[in-house]
DSSP file (Angstrom, degrees, kcal/mol; ACC not computed):
  #  RESIDUE AA STRUCTURE BP1 BP2  ACC     N-H-->O    O-->H-N    N-H-->O    O-->H-N    TCO  KAPPA ALPHA  PHI   PSI    X-CA   Y-CA   Z-CA
    1    1 A M              0   0    0      0, 0.0    15,-0.1     0, 0.0     0, 0.0   0.000 360.0 360.0 360.0 132.3  256.6  101.2  175.6
    2    2 A T        -     0   0    0     13,-0.1     3,-0.1     1,-0.1     2,-0.1  -0.550 360.0-112.4 -74.8 134.5  259.9  102.3  177.2
    3    3 A P    >   -     0   0    0      0, 0.0     3,-1.3     0, 0.0    48,-0.2  -0.355  30.5-102.9 -67.5 146.0  260.1  100.8  180.8
    4    4 A L  T 3  S+     0   0    0      1,-0.2    48,-0.2    48,-0.1     3,-0.1  -0.388 109.8  42.1 -61.8 143.6  260.0  103.2  183.8
    5    5 A G  T 3  S+     0   0    0     46,-2.5    -1,-0.2     1,-0.3     2,-0.1   0.413  76.2 144.9  97.4  -6.5  263.5  103.6  185.1
    6    6 A T    <   -     0   0    0     -3,-1.3    45,-2.0    45,-0.1     2,-0.4  -0.432  39.2-144.5 -72.1 141.3  265.1  103.9  181.8
    7    7 A K  E     +A   50   0A   0     43,-0.2     2,-0.3    -2,-0.1    43,-0.2  -0.864  20.4 176.7-113.7 137.5  268.0  106.3  182.0
    8    8 A K  E     -A   49   0A   0     41,-2.9    41,-3.8    -2,-0.4     2,-0.2  -0.979  22.7-125.7-137.4 156.9  269.2  108.8  179.3
    9    9 A R  E >   -A   48   0A   0     -2,-0.3     3,-2.0    39,-0.3    30,-0.3  -0.568  37.8 -85.5-100.9 160.4  271.8  111.4  179.1
   10   10 A T  T 3  S+     0   0    0     37,-1.5    -1,-0.1     1,-0.2     3,-0.1  -0.407 118.1  30.8 -57.2 132.9  271.6  115.2  178.3
   11   11 A G  T 3  S+     0   0    0     28,-2.3    -1,-0.2     1,-0.4     2,-0.1   0.146  95.3 114.1 103.9 -17.4  271.8  115.5  174.4
   12   12 A E  S <  S-     0   0    0     -3,-2.0    27,-2.7    28,-0.1    -1,-0.4  -0.374  75.4-102.3 -82.2 165.5  270.2  112.2  173.7
   13   13 A S  B     -D   38   0B   0     25,-0.2    25,-0.2    -3,-0.1    24,-0.1  -0.712  35.9-115.2 -91.4 138.0  266.8  111.9  172.0
   14   14 A C        -     0   0    0     23,-3.2    22,-2.6    -2,-0.4    23,-0.2  -0.558  23.8-165.4 -75.7 121.8  263.8  111.1  174.4
   15   15 A P  S    S+     0   0    0      0, 0.0     2,-0.4     0, 0.0   -13,-0.1   0.649  71.4  28.7 -83.0 -15.1  262.4  107.6  173.6
   16   16 A E  S    S-     0   0    0     18,-0.1     2,-0.3   -15,-0.1    17,-0.1  -0.990  78.4-120.0-146.9 129.7  259.0  108.0  175.6
   17   17 A S        +     0   0    0     -2,-0.4    38,-1.5    17,-0.1     2,-0.3  -0.557  66.5  96.0 -66.5 132.5  256.8  111.1  176.5
   18   18 A G  E    S-CB  33  54A   0     15,-1.9    15,-2.7    -2,-0.3     2,-0.6  -0.984  78.7 -51.8 179.7-165.5  256.6  111.3  180.2
   19   19 A V  E     -CB  32  53A   0     34,-3.2    33,-2.8    -2,-0.3    34,-1.5  -0.903  50.8-165.4 -94.3 115.1  257.9  112.8  183.3
   20   20 A W  E     -CB  31  51A   0     11,-2.3    11,-2.5    -2,-0.6     2,-0.4  -0.874   3.5-153.2-109.9 141.1  261.7  112.5  183.7
   21   21 A K  E     -CB  30  50A   0     29,-3.1    29,-2.5    -2,-0.4     2,-0.3  -0.864  22.2-112.6-112.3 142.0  263.6  113.0  186.8
   22   22 A V  E     - B   0  49A   0      7,-2.3     2,-1.5    -2,-0.4    27,-0.2  -0.546  31.7-123.0 -70.0 129.7  267.2  114.1  187.2
   23   23 A D        +     0   0    0     25,-3.0     2,-0.3    -2,-0.3    25,-0.3  -0.589  62.9 128.9 -77.6  90.4  269.4  111.3  188.7
   24   24 A S        -     0   0    0     -2,-1.5    -2,-0.0     3,-0.4    23,-0.0  -1.000  60.0-147.4-147.6 142.3  270.7  113.0  191.7
   25   25 A L  S    S+     0   0    0     -2,-0.3    -1,-0.1     1,-0.2     3,-0.1   0.697 105.0  43.2 -78.2 -16.5  271.0  112.4  195.4
   26   26 A Y  S    S+     0   0    0      1,-0.2     2,-0.4    -3,-0.0    -1,-0.2   0.562 113.5  38.6 -99.8 -15.1  270.7  116.2  196.0
   27   27 A D        -     0   0    0     -5,-0.1    -3,-0.4     2,-0.1    -1,-0.2  -1.000  49.9-165.3-144.7 137.9  267.9  117.4  193.7
   28   28 A S        +     0   0    0     -2,-0.4     2,-0.1    -5,-0.1    -5,-0.1  -0.154  34.5 156.8-119.0  44.0  264.6  115.8  192.8
   29   29 A T        -     0   0    0     -8,-0.1    -7,-2.3    -7,-0.0     2,-0.3  -0.377  19.5-168.6 -68.8 144.2  263.8  118.0  189.8
   30   30 A T  E     -C   21   0A   0     -9,-0.2    -9,-0.2    -2,-0.1    -2,-0.0  -0.939   7.4-171.1-133.1 156.7  261.4  116.6  187.2
   31   31 A A  E     -C   20   0A   0    -11,-2.5   -11,-2.3    -2,-0.3     2,-0.6  -0.967  27.7-121.2-147.6 131.1  260.4  117.7  183.7
   32   32 A P  E     -C   19   0A   0      0, 0.0     2,-0.5     0, 0.0   -13,-0.2  -0.576  37.4-178.2 -67.8 118.6  257.8  116.7  181.2
   33   33 A I  E     -C   18   0A   0    -15,-2.7   -15,-1.9    -2,-0.6     2,-0.2  -0.971  16.7-139.9-129.8 126.7  259.7  115.7  178.1
   34   34 A A    >   -     0   0    0     -2,-0.5     3,-1.8   -17,-0.2   -20,-0.3  -0.505  35.3 -87.5 -89.7 153.7  258.0  114.6  174.9
   35   35 A R  T 3  S+     0   0    0      1,-0.3    -1,-0.1    -2,-0.2     3,-0.1  -0.310 113.6  23.7 -57.5 137.4  259.2  111.7  172.7
   36   36 A G  T 3  S+     0   0    0    -22,-2.6    -1,-0.3     1,-0.4    -2,-0.0   0.053  93.3 118.5  89.8 -19.5  261.8  112.9  170.2
   37   37 A N    <   -     0   0    0     -3,-1.8   -23,-3.2   -23,-0.2     2,-0.4  -0.317  69.9-108.2 -66.6 158.1  262.9  115.9  172.1
   38   38 A I  B     -D   13   0B   0    -25,-0.2   -25,-0.2    -3,-0.1   -28,-0.1  -0.788  32.5-112.4 -96.3 132.0  266.5  116.3  173.2
   39   39 A F        -     0   0    0    -27,-2.7   -28,-2.3    -2,-0.4   -27,-0.1  -0.473  38.7-133.1 -68.7 130.6  267.2  115.9  176.9
   40   40 A P        -     0   0    0      0, 0.0     7,-0.3     0, 0.0     2,-0.1  -0.322  14.1-105.6 -81.4 158.9  268.3  119.3  178.3
   41   41 A P        -     0   0    0      0, 0.0     2,-0.4     0, 0.0     5,-0.2  -0.452  33.1-136.0 -71.0 160.4  271.2  120.2  180.6
   42   42 A Y  B >  S-E   45   0C   0      3,-2.3     3,-2.9     1,-0.1   -32,-0.0  -0.990  79.4 -10.6-118.7 133.9  270.2  121.0  184.2
   43   43 A K  T 3  S-     0   0    0     -2,-0.4    -1,-0.1     1,-0.3     3,-0.1   0.826 130.8 -56.5  50.4  36.5  271.8  123.9  186.0
   44   44 A G  T 3  S+     0   0    0      1,-0.2     2,-0.4    -3,-0.0    -1,-0.3   0.457 117.3 108.8  84.3   0.3  274.2  124.2  183.1
   45   45 A N  B <  S-E   42   0C   0     -3,-2.9    -3,-2.3    -5,-0.0     2,-0.3  -0.825  74.2-113.1-116.5 147.9  275.5  120.6  183.5
   46   46 A A        +     0   0    0     -2,-0.4     2,-0.3    -5,-0.2   -37,-0.0  -0.662  49.2 173.4 -66.4 130.2  275.0  117.3  181.5
   47   47 A V        -     0   0    0     -2,-0.3   -37,-1.5    -7,-0.3     2,-0.5  -0.877  35.2-105.5-135.4 170.5  273.0  115.0  183.6
   48   48 A T  E     -A    9   0A   0    -25,-0.3   -25,-3.0    -2,-0.3     2,-0.3  -0.850  31.0-154.5 -97.3 136.2  271.2  111.6  183.5
   49   49 A W  E     -AB   8  22A   0    -41,-3.8   -41,-2.9    -2,-0.5     2,-0.4  -0.820   3.7-155.4-110.5 143.7  267.4  111.7  183.3
   50   50 A I  E     -AB   7  21A   0    -29,-2.5   -29,-3.1    -2,-0.3     2,-0.4  -0.989  21.6-120.9-122.6 134.1  265.3  108.8  184.5
   51   51 A L  E     + B   0  20A   0    -45,-2.0   -46,-2.5    -2,-0.4   -31,-0.2  -0.617  40.9 164.8 -73.8 121.3  261.7  108.0  183.2
   52   52 A S  E     +     0   0A   0    -33,-2.8     2,-0.3    -2,-0.4   -32,-0.2   0.584  60.2  10.2-114.4 -26.6  259.6  108.2  186.4
   53   53 A R  E    S- B   0  19A   0    -34,-1.5   -34,-3.2   -49,-0.0    -1,-0.4  -0.980  71.5-116.8-159.6 142.7  256.0  108.4  185.0
   54   54 A Y  E       B   0  18A   0     -2,-0.3   -36,-0.3   -36,-0.2   -37,-0.0  -0.481 360.0 360.0 -81.3 148.8  254.3  108.0  181.6
   55   55 A A              0   0    0    -38,-1.5   -37,-0.2    -2,-0.1    -1,-0.1   0.485 360.0 360.0 -79.2 360.0  252.5  111.0  180.2
């Protein structure tokens, strides 16, 4: 199991299904992302995603 708090960038493959949060001081957007999917950009920008909760 991938540890909570794991960080991945836009364009990388998701290692663990769960709720991922954009790493930002100004936005708390979350998205459910399934294992094997590619992390999307957010608002047209490459971002860092953090695993916040397991699915």
